[in-house]
N, C-alpha and C positions, 0 to 999 in steps of 0.2 A: 504493499500499500504506500503510495507516494502522497506527500502533502499536496503538491502541485505538479501537473504534467503540462508542459508548454509545447504546443503543436506548431513547429516552425522555428528554424534557427537563423532567420534573417534579422534585420535591425529591430523589428518589433519583438520577436521572441527573445533575443538577447537582452534587450532592455528590461522586458517584463521578468525574466528570470532573475537577472541581477537585482532588480528592485525588490522582488519578492524575498530573495535571500536576505537583503539588508533589512527588510521589515520583519524578519524573524522566522520565516518558513525554513524548515530544516531539510526535508527530503524532496528535492526538486529534480525533474527529469525534462530535458529538451529533446524532442524527436524531430530530426531533419532528414528529408528525403534525399538531399544532395550529399555528396561525399565529404563536404566540409561545411563549416559554419560561414555565415555571412550573407547568404541569399544573393539578391540581385546586386548588392553592393560590390561584389567581387568582379563584376564585368563593367562597372562604372569607373573607368580609370581617370575620368576627368575630375578637376577640383570643384570646390564650391560647397563641399559637405562640412558640417561641424561648426559653422559660423555662430550659430545660436547656442548650441549645446556645449562645445568645447572652447568657444571663442577663438578659434583658429580655423584656417582653411585647410581641409584635408581632401584627399581622393577617396572614392568609395572604399577600396580595399583598406586604406588606412583607418577610416572611420570603423569599419567592421573589426579591424584588428584591436582597436582600443578596447572594445567590449569583450572580444575574446581573451585578451590579457587580463581584463578585470575579472572575468569569470574564473580564471585560473586561481584567484585568491579565495574562491568559494568551494563548496563541496557539491555544487550543481553537477549532476550527471548528464551525459550526452549520448544519444544513440544516433549515428549518422547512417546514411544509405539505407534509411528505414521508411517504409511507406505506411501511413496510417490508413486503414480501411474503413474504420467506423468509430463513432463516438455515440455511446448509448445514453439514455436519459438518466441512468444512475451512475454516470461518470466512470464508465469502463471504456478504455480505448483498446481497440483491436488494431494490431500493427504486424508487419512482417519484414524480415530482412534475411540475408543469406547466411548470417551467423547464428542467430537465435531461432530462426524459423517463424512460425506464427506465434504471436503473444497476445494475452489479454492482461492489460495493466490497469489496476484500480487507482483512483485518486480522490482526494477530499475536494480538490478544486481543479479546474481545467482552464487553460488560457488559449484561446484560438488566435493564432498569429500566422496564418498561411499565406498572407500577402495577396497579390492579384495577378491576373494574366492579361494578355493583349487581345483586343478584337482582331479577328482575321479577315481576309479577303471575303471569305464566305459569309461572314457576319454582316457585311455591309453591301454585298452583291454588286461588285464593280462589273460592268459589262466588258466583253471582249474576249480575246483568245486566252488560252491557259498555258502560256509558255513558262520556261524557267526564268528566274530573275525577279520574282515578286516575293518580297520578305516583309515580315513585321519588323519594325525598327529595332525592337529588343533582341530578336533573333539575329538580325545582322550585327548588332553590338556584340553579341556573344561570339559569333563567328570571327569578328575582327579582333576583339580584345582578348579573348580567351584562347580561341583556336588558331589565330594568326592567319585567317583566310579572308582575302580581299573579295567582297561580294560583287563588286562591279566597278565600272570606270566612268559611265555617264549615268547620273542618278537623278530621278525625280522623286520627290517626297510628297505623299498625300497625308494632310493632317499637320497641325502645328502644335501637337502636344510636346512636352518637354523632351521626351526621348527622341522624337523626330528632329527637333531643333538641334539637340546635342549631336545627333548623328550626321547632320548637315555639315557641322564643323568637323567632326572626326573624319568623315570620308574625304572632305577637302584637304585636311592635313595629311592624309595617307595618299594623296595624289590623284583622287577621283575629281571629276567635274560635276558639281551639284548644280543642275540647271535651274531648279526652282523648288519652292515649297508651296503647296497648293492647299488652301483651306476653305471648306464649303460654307463655313460661318462667316459673318461680317467682322469678326474679331478672332484674335489668336487664342488658342486653348492652352498656351504655355506662359511661363513667367516672362515678364517684360525683359528682365536681365538676360535671358536666353535669346530673345529675339535680337537684342542689341549685340551680344557677344558671339552668337552662333550664325546669324544671318547677315546683319548690317556690317559687321566687321569684315566679312568675307564677300561682300557685294552679291549675296544670294537673294534674288527676288522672292518676295512673299505675295502670293496672289490670293487675296481674300475674296470671298463669295465666288469661288471657282471649285470645280471638281473634275475628276477623270471621268470621261464618257466613253472612252474606248482604250483598250490595251491590244496592241497588234504585235504579232511575232509568231514564228513556227517553233523552232527549237528554243530560242531565247527571245526576250523582249527586244523588239526593234523600234517600236514607235508608240507614243502615248498621246492621245487626243484630250485636251483640257478645254472646258467651256465655262463661261460665266453662268451663274445661277440667279434666278429671280428670288423674291422674298419668300417663296414657298420651297426654296432649294431645287427648283426644276431647271434643268439646263436651257439656256437661251439660244435658239438657233441662230447661226451667223456669227457667233462669238468664239468659234473653235480656234484653238492654237495647237500646232503640232510640235512635239518634241522628240528628236531622235535620241533614244537612250537604250541602255541595256539592262537597267535596274529600276525597280519601283520599290520604295520603302513606305510602309504603311504605319502611320502614327495616329490611329483613329479611336483611341480611347482604351481605357483599362477597366477590367471587370473584377471585383472582389472574388476570391477563390473560395466559394462557400458551399460546395457539395457536402462537406462533412457537417457544416452548420445546419443546413436544411435536413440532412439525415437524422440529426439529433432532435428534430421537431422544434427548433428555435424560431421565434417570431422574426420575420424578415421585414425589411423596409424596401418597398419597390423604388423609392427614389434613390437610394444609395446602392442598392443591390447587396447590402450587407445586413448584419443583424441589428435589430432594435436594441439599443443599449441604455442603461442608466448613467447618471453622472459619474459613477465609479467604474464604468465599462462593463458592468455585469449585464448579461443577456437575460432573456425571459426565462431561462432555465437556471434555477437556483445553483450557485456555485460554479457556473461556467461564465467566463469573461471573454471578451474579444477586444482586439486592439490593432492599430496600424491599418494597412490597406485592405485588410479583410473586412473591415468595418466601413470605411469610406476612403476613396483614393486621395492621398496627401500629395502636396507639391514639394515639401521639404522633409528630408529624413529626420531632421531635428524635431519636427513636430511629431512624427511617428515615435521617436524615442520618448518624448515627454508624455504622450498619451499612453504608451505601453508601460512606462514607469508607474503611472497611476493604476493601471490594470493589475500590475504586479503586486503593488502595495495593497490594493483592495482584496486580492485573492489571498494574500497572506493574512489579512485581518479576518476574512471569512473563515479560514482554517482555524484560527484562534478562538473566534467569538461567534461564528455562525451568522445567519441572515439577520439583518436589521430591518425591522418593520417601521415604516413611516408613511405618512401621507405622500401621495404622488402627484406631481404636476406634469401634465403632458405638453410637449413642446410641438408646435405646428409651424410650417412655413407659410408666410404670407406673400404679399406682393413683392416681386423681384427676387425671391429667394427660392433656390432649387431644392435644398434639403437642410436639415439641421442634425447635429450630433452633439449631445445626446438627444434622443427623442423623449426620454422620460427623466424626471428629476425628483429625487426624494427630498422631502423637507427634513434635513438633518441639521447637525450643529456646524456644518461646513460654513466658513466665513463668506465664501463666494462659490459660484459655479461658472465654469467656462463653457461656452457654447460656440461650436464651430458651424460654419455654413458657407455656401457659395451662392453668388448672385447669378442671374440668368442673362445679364447684359452689361456692357460697359457703362459705368456711372461716375460722373464727376460731382463734386460739391453736393454730397448726399448725406442722409442721416439714416440710422438704423433704429427702428422703434421696437420696444417690447410692449406688446398690447395684451391687456387682460380685461375681459368683460367690456370690450369696446373702448377702453381708456388706455392711453399711453402711460406706462408706469416707469419707463426709462428710455433715454435717448442717447445715442452715440453718433458722433459726426465722423465722416470720412471725406477726404479730398478726392479720392480715386478708388474704385472697385472694379474688378474684372472677373469673368468666369474662370479664368485660368489661375487665380490666386485665391486661396482659401482665406476667409475671414474668421475673426474671433472676437467675441465680446465677453466681458466678465460681469456677471450679475451678482451683485452684493446679496447677502442673506436677507437683509431687511427689505430689499425690493421683492425677493422671491416670496418672503412671508406675507407680503401685501397682495400677492397675486391670487387669482382663483385657481381652480383645478386644472386650468388650461391657459397657456400663453402662446402668443403668435409672434414670430420674428418677421418684420417686414422692412422694406427699404423705400425711401422716398427721396426724389431729387429736389434740391432746394432751389428757389428762384424761378 
């Protein structure tokens, strides 16, 4: 019997396990399906990690190694190259590897930290031929940074998510010609700093409100047709552009990896595609917590680390003290808001509660309202908000105590 089993050894799982150990949990196990800890960070050789958490700029592998070294000072156990098959409602984990065979492992608490995966060509139904040379940006990143394989020489990128932007720069530095980055929305899906550092600094054009309407090629991609789209995201005839290229990279969104979550019967949120969580990252299944990109897709690993540390502390507290019963406040998303995390807040003795959310359009000089019973009970001002950048507000206890059983987070443009 373990105190806590952590599913996933990426940045979320590493932070959660270390935090749980610091909070007093004694018997902790991390299960990771890869052959080493670190998760997606191992293939992110660019810098920009750790500015918030470690107050210095690190590469992905360096960031992961910091936590791996920190875990060495603990008694946290690790099972690598191990696939989790099932999580039951009574907190039994079924897993398998080549050394132990099939295992059933019991835990007092479980932390879900499985991360996310990329949307593929099949998920977005791009028309055209089916030649070689079409990759998700993350798989191309692995081929290039881990396996040392150059995926192409003339590249077009569909989608302006952060991985796609970073791969535009990476491919350019490796000698490829990145012809353009094409985005179907009228705004970028990535961080502004990545647009500047990865596209503008290398004179790579970004075509907003454009999409791929045809991929042509026999054995290998030979040509891609791009067209402008209208407000309904339908291609506009007569606006087509031809690009002679051999490679297409897809950066068209990330999906939380939640097959195990659903299998356990945990309540899901259709807005995030992740679990519904409380302020301490506990799910609807008592004693099961979730954190990181398995809950909602983050834009900075530093935020994943902080959120996962909260989940680790809460799991350790649950092991020691059991479930805490308290009145629940439900959080809804209002005008301009795509989703909120957490979706539920317990009225506890916490001095404040952090609420994360994303907006559904680019906004300048705006305000964020917390609304209860039709009345604004708190307001936060912002000079700029964009869908590609996660927002956070801190709601003090006295504000939460004044709210009804439901609050709504909404945005309004000023002026």
